[in-house]
TORTORVO-448520 format. One record per residue: residue in one letter; x, y, z of N, C-alpha, C in turn. Coordinates in nm, 2 decimals, always signed. Layout:
# TORTORVO-448520
a, X, Y, Z, X, Y, Z, X, Y, Z
...
# end
This chain:
# TORTORVO-448520
m, -0.96, +2.53, +4.34, -0.92, +2.42, +4.26, -0.85, +2.32, +4.36
r, -0.88, +2.19, +4.34, -0.82, +2.09, +4.43, -0.68, +2.06, +4.39
r, -0.61, +2.02, +4.50, -0.47, +1.98, +4.48, -0.46, +1.86, +4.38
g, -0.37, +1.87, +4.29, -0.35, +1.76, +4.19, -0.41, +1.79, +4.06
t, -0.50, +1.89, +4.05, -0.56, +1.92, +3.93, -0.46, +1.97, +3.82
f, -0.37, +2.03, +3.86, -0.26, +2.08, +3.76, -0.18, +1.97, +3.70
r, -0.18, +1.86, +3.77, -0.10, +1.74, +3.72, -0.19, +1.67, +3.61
v, -0.32, +1.67, +3.63, -0.41, +1.61, +3.53, -0.43, +1.69, +3.41
l, -0.44, +1.82, +3.43, -0.46, +1.91, +3.31, -0.35, +1.91, +3.21
p, -0.22, +1.91, +3.25, -0.12, +1.90, +3.14, -0.12, +1.77, +3.07
a, -0.15, +1.66, +3.15, -0.16, +1.53, +3.08, -0.27, +1.53, +2.98
a, -0.39, +1.59, +3.02, -0.50, +1.59, +2.93, -0.47, +1.68, +2.80
l, -0.40, +1.79, +2.82, -0.36, +1.87, +2.71, -0.26, +1.80, +2.62
f, -0.17, +1.73, +2.67, -0.08, +1.65, +2.59, -0.15, +1.55, +2.50
l, -0.25, +1.48, +2.56, -0.33, +1.38, +2.49, -0.40, +1.45, +2.38
l, -0.46, +1.56, +2.40, -0.53, +1.64, +2.30, -0.45, +1.69, +2.19
t, -0.33, +1.73, +2.22, -0.24, +1.79, +2.11, -0.15, +1.68, +2.05
a, -0.15, +1.56, +2.10, -0.05, +1.46, +2.05, -0.09, +1.41, +1.92
g, -0.20, +1.44, +1.87, -0.24, +1.39, +1.73, -0.38, +1.33, +1.74
c, -0.41, +1.29, +1.62, -0.55, +1.23, +1.61, -0.55, +1.08, +1.60
a, -0.44, +1.01, +1.64, -0.43, +0.87, +1.63, -0.52, +0.81, +1.73
s, -0.58, +0.70, +1.69, -0.67, +0.63, +1.78, -0.59, +0.56, +1.89
p, -0.64, +0.57, +2.02, -0.56, +0.51, +2.13, -0.54, +0.36, +2.11
t, -0.63, +0.29, +2.03, -0.61, +0.15, +2.01, -0.53, +0.11, +1.89
a, -0.50, +0.21, +1.80, -0.43, +0.18, +1.68, -0.28, +0.17, +1.71
t, -0.21, +0.07, +1.65, -0.07, +0.06, +1.67, +0.00, +0.05, +1.53
p, +0.12, +0.10, +1.52, +0.19, +0.09, +1.39, +0.22, -0.05, +1.35
d, +0.20, -0.15, +1.44, +0.23, -0.29, +1.41, +0.11, -0.36, +1.35
e, +0.00, -0.30, +1.33, -0.12, -0.36, +1.28, -0.15, -0.30, +1.15
p, -0.17, -0.39, +1.04, -0.21, -0.33, +0.91, -0.35, -0.27, +0.91
p, -0.36, -0.17, +0.81, -0.50, -0.12, +0.80, -0.59, -0.23, +0.74
a, -0.72, -0.21, +0.77, -0.82, -0.31, +0.72, -0.86, -0.29, +0.58
p, -0.85, -0.38, +0.50, -0.89, -0.37, +0.35, -1.05, -0.38, +0.34
d, -1.12, -0.30, +0.42, -1.26, -0.30, +0.41, -1.32, -0.19, +0.32
t, -1.24, -0.11, +0.26, -1.28, -0.02, +0.15, -1.17, -0.02, +0.05
p, -1.20, +0.03, -0.07, -1.09, +0.04, -0.17, -0.97, +0.12, -0.12
l, -0.99, +0.23, -0.05, -0.89, +0.31, +0.00, -0.81, +0.23, +0.11
g, -0.89, +0.17, +0.20, -0.82, +0.08, +0.30, -0.74, -0.03, +0.24
l, -0.78, -0.09, +0.13, -0.70, -0.19, +0.05, -0.57, -0.13, +0.01
v, -0.57, -0.01, -0.05, -0.46, +0.05, -0.10, -0.36, +0.08, +0.01
d, -0.41, +0.13, +0.12, -0.33, +0.15, +0.24, -0.27, +0.02, +0.29
t, -0.34, -0.09, +0.28, -0.29, -0.22, +0.32, -0.18, -0.26, +0.22
f, -0.19, -0.23, +0.09, -0.09, -0.25, -0.01, +0.04, -0.18, +0.03
e, +0.03, -0.05, +0.07, +0.14, +0.03, +0.11, +0.20, -0.04, +0.24
w, +0.12, -0.08, +0.33, +0.17, -0.14, +0.46, +0.25, -0.27, +0.42
c, +0.20, -0.35, +0.33, +0.27, -0.47, +0.29, +0.41, -0.44, +0.24
y, +0.43, -0.34, +0.17, +0.56, -0.30, +0.12, +0.65, -0.25, +0.24
d, +0.60, -0.16, +0.32, +0.67, -0.11, +0.43, +0.72, -0.21, +0.53
h, +0.63, -0.32, +0.54, +0.66, -0.43, +0.64, +0.70, -0.55, +0.58
q, +0.72, -0.55, +0.45, +0.76, -0.67, +0.37, +0.68, -0.79, +0.41
d, +0.55, -0.77, +0.41, +0.46, -0.88, +0.45, +0.40, -0.96, +0.34
e, +0.47, -1.07, +0.31, +0.43, -1.15, +0.19, +0.29, -1.22, +0.22
a, +0.27, -1.26, +0.34, +0.15, -1.33, +0.37, +0.02, -1.25, +0.35
l, +0.03, -1.13, +0.40, -0.08, -1.03, +0.38, -0.10, -0.99, +0.24
y, +0.01, -0.97, +0.17, +0.01, -0.93, +0.03, -0.06, -1.04, -0.05
a, -0.04, -1.17, -0.02, -0.11, -1.28, -0.09, -0.26, -1.27, -0.07
k, -0.30, -1.23, +0.05, -0.44, -1.22, +0.09, -0.52, -1.11, +0.02
i, -0.44, -1.00, -0.01, -0.51, -0.89, -0.07, -0.51, -0.90, -0.23
l, -0.44, -0.99, -0.28, -0.45, -1.00, -0.43, -0.56, -1.09, -0.47
d, -0.65, -1.05, -0.56, -0.75, -1.12, -0.61, -0.70, -1.24, -0.69
p, -0.77, -1.36, -0.69, -0.73, -1.47, -0.77, -0.70, -1.44, -0.92
d, -0.77, -1.34, -0.97, -0.76, -1.30, -1.11, -0.67, -1.18, -1.13
f, -0.58, -1.15, -1.03, -0.50, -1.03, -1.03, -0.41, -1.02, -1.15
v, -0.40, -0.90, -1.21, -0.31, -0.87, -1.32, -0.22, -0.75, -1.29
y, -0.09, -0.76, -1.32, +0.00, -0.65, -1.31, +0.03, -0.61, -1.45
i, +0.03, -0.47, -1.47, +0.05, -0.41, -1.60, +0.15, -0.30, -1.59
l, +0.26, -0.30, -1.67, +0.35, -0.18, -1.67, +0.39, -0.16, -1.81
d, +0.37, -0.04, -1.85, +0.41, +0.01, -1.98, +0.52, +0.12, -1.95
r, +0.63, +0.10, -2.01, +0.74, +0.19, -1.98, +0.83, +0.19, -2.10
e, +0.92, +0.29, -2.10, +1.02, +0.29, -2.22, +1.16, +0.25, -2.16
r, +1.22, +0.16, -2.23, +1.35, +0.12, -2.19, +1.45, +0.13, -2.31
d, +1.56, +0.20, -2.30, +1.66, +0.21, -2.41, +1.59, +0.27, -2.53
g, +1.50, +0.36, -2.52, +1.44, +0.42, -2.63, +1.33, +0.34, -2.69
m, +1.29, +0.22, -2.64, +1.19, +0.14, -2.70, +1.08, +0.11, -2.60
p, +0.96, +0.11, -2.64, +0.85, +0.08, -2.55, +0.86, -0.06, -2.50
e, +0.82, -0.08, -2.37, +0.82, -0.22, -2.32, +0.69, -0.23, -2.24
h, +0.63, -0.35, -2.27, +0.50, -0.38, -2.21, +0.52, -0.51, -2.12
l, +0.49, -0.49, -1.99, +0.50, -0.60, -1.90, +0.37, -0.64, -1.84
e, +0.34, -0.76, -1.83, +0.21, -0.81, -1.78, +0.22, -0.95, -1.72
w, +0.17, -0.97, -1.60, +0.17, -1.10, -1.54, +0.06, -1.12, -1.44
g, +0.04, -1.24, -1.40, -0.07, -1.27, -1.30, -0.03, -1.28, -1.16
r, -0.12, -1.33, -1.09, -0.10, -1.34, -0.94, +0.02, -1.42, -0.89
d, +0.04, -1.54, -0.95, +0.15, -1.62, -0.90, +0.28, -1.56, -0.93
e, +0.30, -1.50, -1.04, +0.43, -1.43, -1.08, +0.45, -1.31, -0.99
e, +0.34, -1.24, -0.97, +0.35, -1.12, -0.88, +0.39, -1.16, -0.74
l, +0.33, -1.26, -0.68, +0.37, -1.31, -0.55, +0.52, -1.35, -0.55
a, +0.57, -1.41, -0.66, +0.71, -1.45, -0.66, +0.80, -1.33, -0.67
r, +0.76, -1.23, -0.75, +0.84, -1.11, -0.77, +0.85, -1.03, -0.64
f, +0.73, -1.03, -0.57, +0.73, -0.95, -0.44, +0.82, -1.02, -0.34
a, +0.81, -1.15, -0.34, +0.89, -1.23, -0.24, +1.04, -1.21, -0.27
e, +1.08, -1.20, -0.40, +1.22, -1.18, -0.44, +1.26, -1.04, -0.39
l, +1.17, -0.94, -0.41, +1.21, -0.81, -0.36, +1.22, -0.80, -0.21
c, +1.13, -0.87, -0.14, +1.14, -0.87, +0.00, +1.27, -0.94, +0.05
a, +1.31, -1.05, -0.02, +1.43, -1.12, +0.02, +1.56, -1.04, -0.01
a, +1.55, -0.96, -0.11, +1.66, -0.88, -0.15, +1.69, -0.76, -0.05
c, +1.58, -0.72, +0.01, +1.59, -0.61, +0.11, +1.60, -0.65, +0.25
d, +1.69, -0.60, +0.33, +1.69, -0.62, +0.47, +1.56, -0.56, +0.53
a, +1.52, -0.60, +0.65, +1.41, -0.55, +0.72, +1.42, -0.40, +0.74
g, +1.32, -0.33, +0.70, +1.32, -0.18, +0.71, +1.38, -0.11, +0.59
d, +1.43, -0.19, +0.49, +1.50, -0.13, +0.38, +1.41, -0.10, +0.26
m, +1.28, -0.11, +0.28, +1.18, -0.08, +0.18, +1.08, +0.02, +0.23
d, +1.05, +0.13, +0.16, +0.96, +0.23, +0.21, +0.88, +0.27, +0.09
l, +0.75, +0.26, +0.10, +0.65, +0.31, +0.00, +0.57, +0.42, +0.06
d, +0.56, +0.53, -0.02, +0.47, +0.64, +0.02, +0.37, +0.66, -0.09
l, +0.24, +0.66, -0.06, +0.14, +0.68, -0.16, +0.07, +0.81, -0.12
d, +0.03, +0.88, -0.23, -0.04, +1.01, -0.21, -0.16, +1.01, -0.30
f, -0.28, +1.02, -0.23, -0.41, +1.02, -0.31, -0.46, +1.15, -0.35
s, -0.39, +1.26, -0.32, -0.44, +1.39, -0.34, -0.49, +1.42, -0.48
e, -0.43, +1.35, -0.58, -0.48, +1.38, -0.72, -0.57, +1.26, -0.77
s, -0.61, +1.17, -0.68, -0.69, +1.06, -0.72, -0.84, +1.08, -0.74
g, -0.88, +1.19, -0.70, -1.03, +1.22, -0.71, -1.11, +1.13, -0.61
d, -1.22, +1.07, -0.66, -1.31, +1.00, -0.57, -1.25, +0.87, -0.53
t, -1.24, +0.85, -0.40, -1.19, +0.72, -0.34, -1.30, +0.65, -0.27
d, -1.42, +0.68, -0.28, -1.53, +0.61, -0.21, -1.63, +0.55, -0.31
p, -1.64, +0.41, -0.31, -1.73, +0.35, -0.41, -1.88, +0.37, -0.36
a, -1.97, +0.36, -0.46, -2.11, +0.35, -0.43, -2.15, +0.22, -0.36
p, -2.25, +0.22, -0.29, -2.28, +0.09, -0.21, -2.29, -0.03, -0.30
d, -2.34, -0.01, -0.42, -2.36, -0.14, -0.50, -2.23, -0.17, -0.59
d, -2.13, -0.09, -0.58, -2.01, -0.12, -0.66, -1.94, -0.25, -0.62
t, -1.91, -0.33, -0.72, -1.83, -0.45, -0.70, -1.69, -0.44, -0.74
e, -1.66, -0.33, -0.83, -1.52, -0.30, -0.87, -1.52, -0.15, -0.85
f, -1.39, -0.10, -0.82, -1.37, +0.04, -0.81, -1.23, +0.07, -0.84
d, -1.21, +0.18, -0.92, -1.08, +0.22, -0.96, -1.04, +0.34, -0.87
i, -0.91, +0.34, -0.83, -0.84, +0.45, -0.76, -0.72, +0.48, -0.86
n, -0.73, +0.59, -0.93, -0.64, +0.63, -1.03, -0.55, +0.74, -0.99
a, -0.44, +0.76, -1.06, -0.34, +0.87, -1.04, -0.29, +0.88, -0.90
v, -0.26, +0.76, -0.84, -0.21, +0.76, -0.70, -0.05, +0.78, -0.72
s, -0.01, +0.89, -0.67, +0.14, +0.93, -0.67, +0.21, +0.83, -0.58
y, +0.32, +0.78, -0.62, +0.40, +0.69, -0.53, +0.55, +0.73, -0.54
d, +0.61, +0.70, -0.42, +0.76, +0.70, -0.41, +0.80, +0.57, -0.34
l, +0.89, +0.50, -0.40, +0.93, +0.37, -0.35, +1.08, +0.38, -0.33
r, +1.13, +0.35, -0.21, +1.27, +0.35, -0.18, +1.30, +0.20, -0.14
a, +1.40, +0.15, -0.21, +1.44, +0.01, -0.17, +1.59, +0.01, -0.17
v, +1.65, -0.05, -0.06, +1.79, -0.06, -0.05, +1.82, -0.21, -0.07
i, +1.90, -0.24, -0.18, +1.94, -0.37, -0.22, +2.09, -0.38, -0.22
g, +2.14, -0.44, -0.13, +2.29, -0.45, -0.12, +2.35, -0.31, -0.10
d, +2.44, -0.26, -0.18, +2.49, -0.13, -0.17, +2.42, -0.02, -0.25
t, +2.31, -0.06, -0.31, +2.24, +0.03, -0.40, +2.11, +0.07, -0.34
t, +2.08, +0.20, -0.34, +1.95, +0.25, -0.31, +1.87, +0.29, -0.43
y, +1.75, +0.22, -0.45, +1.67, +0.25, -0.56, +1.56, +0.35, -0.52
v, +1.53, +0.45, -0.60, +1.42, +0.54, -0.57, +1.34, +0.55, -0.70
l, +1.22, +0.51, -0.69, +1.14, +0.50, -0.81, +1.01, +0.58, -0.77
g, +0.95, +0.64, -0.87, +0.82, +0.71, -0.84, +0.74, +0.74, -0.97
g, +0.63, +0.78, -0.95, +0.53, +0.80, -1.06, +0.39, +0.79, -1.01
y, +0.30, +0.74, -1.10, +0.16, +0.73, -1.08, +0.12, +0.59, -1.10
a, +0.04, +0.54, -1.01, -0.01, +0.40, -1.03, -0.17, +0.41, -1.03
n, -0.23, +0.31, -1.08, -0.37, +0.30, -1.09, -0.41, +0.16, -1.02
f, -0.51, +0.16, -0.94, -0.55, +0.04, -0.87, -0.70, +0.01, -0.90
r, -0.72, -0.11, -0.96, -0.86, -0.15, -0.97, -0.88, -0.26, -0.86
t, -0.98, -0.22, -0.78, -1.02, -0.31, -0.67, -1.15, -0.38, -0.70
a, -1.16, -0.50, -0.63, -1.28, -0.58, -0.65, -1.33, -0.62, -0.51
k, -1.46, -0.61, -0.50, -1.52, -0.65, -0.37, -1.53, -0.80, -0.37
n, -1.49, -0.86, -0.25, -1.49, -0.99, -0.23, -1.61, -1.05, -0.16
d, -1.67, -1.15, -0.22, -1.80, -1.20, -0.16, -1.77, -1.34, -0.09
g, -1.64, -1.37, -0.08, -1.61, -1.50, -0.01, -1.53, -1.48, +0.11
d, -1.44, -1.57, +0.14, -1.35, -1.56, +0.25, -1.24, -1.45, +0.22
g, -1.18, -1.40, +0.33, -1.07, -1.31, +0.32, -1.11, -1.16, +0.32
p, -1.02, -1.07, +0.28, -1.05, -0.93, +0.29, -1.17, -0.89, +0.21
l, -1.24, -0.79, +0.25, -1.37, -0.74, +0.18, -1.33, -0.69, +0.04
w, -1.22, -0.62, +0.03, -1.18, -0.57, -0.10, -1.04, -0.63, -0.13
r, -1.02, -0.66, -0.26, -0.89, -0.72, -0.31, -0.85, -0.64, -0.43
l, -0.72, -0.65, -0.45, -0.65, -0.58, -0.56, -0.67, -0.67, -0.69
l, -0.74, -0.62, -0.79, -0.76, -0.69, -0.92, -0.66, -0.66, -1.02
i, -0.64, -0.53, -1.05, -0.54, -0.49, -1.14, -0.45, -0.38, -1.09
l, -0.32, -0.38, -1.11, -0.23, -0.28, -1.07, -0.15, -0.24, -1.19
w, -0.16, -0.12, -1.23, -0.09, -0.08, -1.35, -0.02, +0.06, -1.33
g, +0.11, +0.06, -1.38, +0.18, +0.18, -1.37, +0.28, +0.19, -1.25
f, +0.28, +0.08, -1.17, +0.36, +0.08, -1.05, +0.49, +0.01, -1.08
e, +0.61, +0.08, -1.08, +0.74, +0.03, -1.11, +0.82, +0.00, -0.99
r, +0.88, -0.11, -0.99, +0.97, -0.15, -0.88, +1.12, -0.17, -0.94
p, +1.22, -0.19, -0.85, +1.35, -0.22, -0.90, +1.35, -0.35, -0.98
d, +1.43, -0.35, -1.08, +1.45, -0.48, -1.15, +1.56, -0.55, -1.08
l, +1.53, -0.68, -1.05, +1.63, -0.76, -0.97, +1.71, -0.84, -1.08
p, +1.83, -0.87, -1.05, +1.91, -0.95, -1.14, +1.86, -1.10, -1.15
# end
């Protein structure tokens, strides 16, 4: 064995065992919304990085937010469109310092996450989520299951956009 081979071998083993991350991927770049699953990963990235500009790009022009929950023993139905959603997301981002919002999504109960080639809309249901947001002196921890209806985009912008989001609860801001 030639001299210097032992220096290369440990470095190669380190690279092989360091994980499956792509050498070109960086944590500072959002996932590509080129599939419905990629879109939902981008949604998560927008929360984690408080990226309002990208969030606006991934919402369909016909976006609808739906939340049915129980408050004070009474059912409450909330529903709004894209403009109000962008305003609410901007308020949440402004209320949290950088790094004070963390969203974790789990697709293990979602079932099929790959659309057929001809699908123009695709649902990813039963996505478990945990959202932590620090606002002032209060840490909010919310969780549950959300459903994402995605739509294939045939114009400019991301290939897939978020059309309907239901079941995803965030902290209520004063």
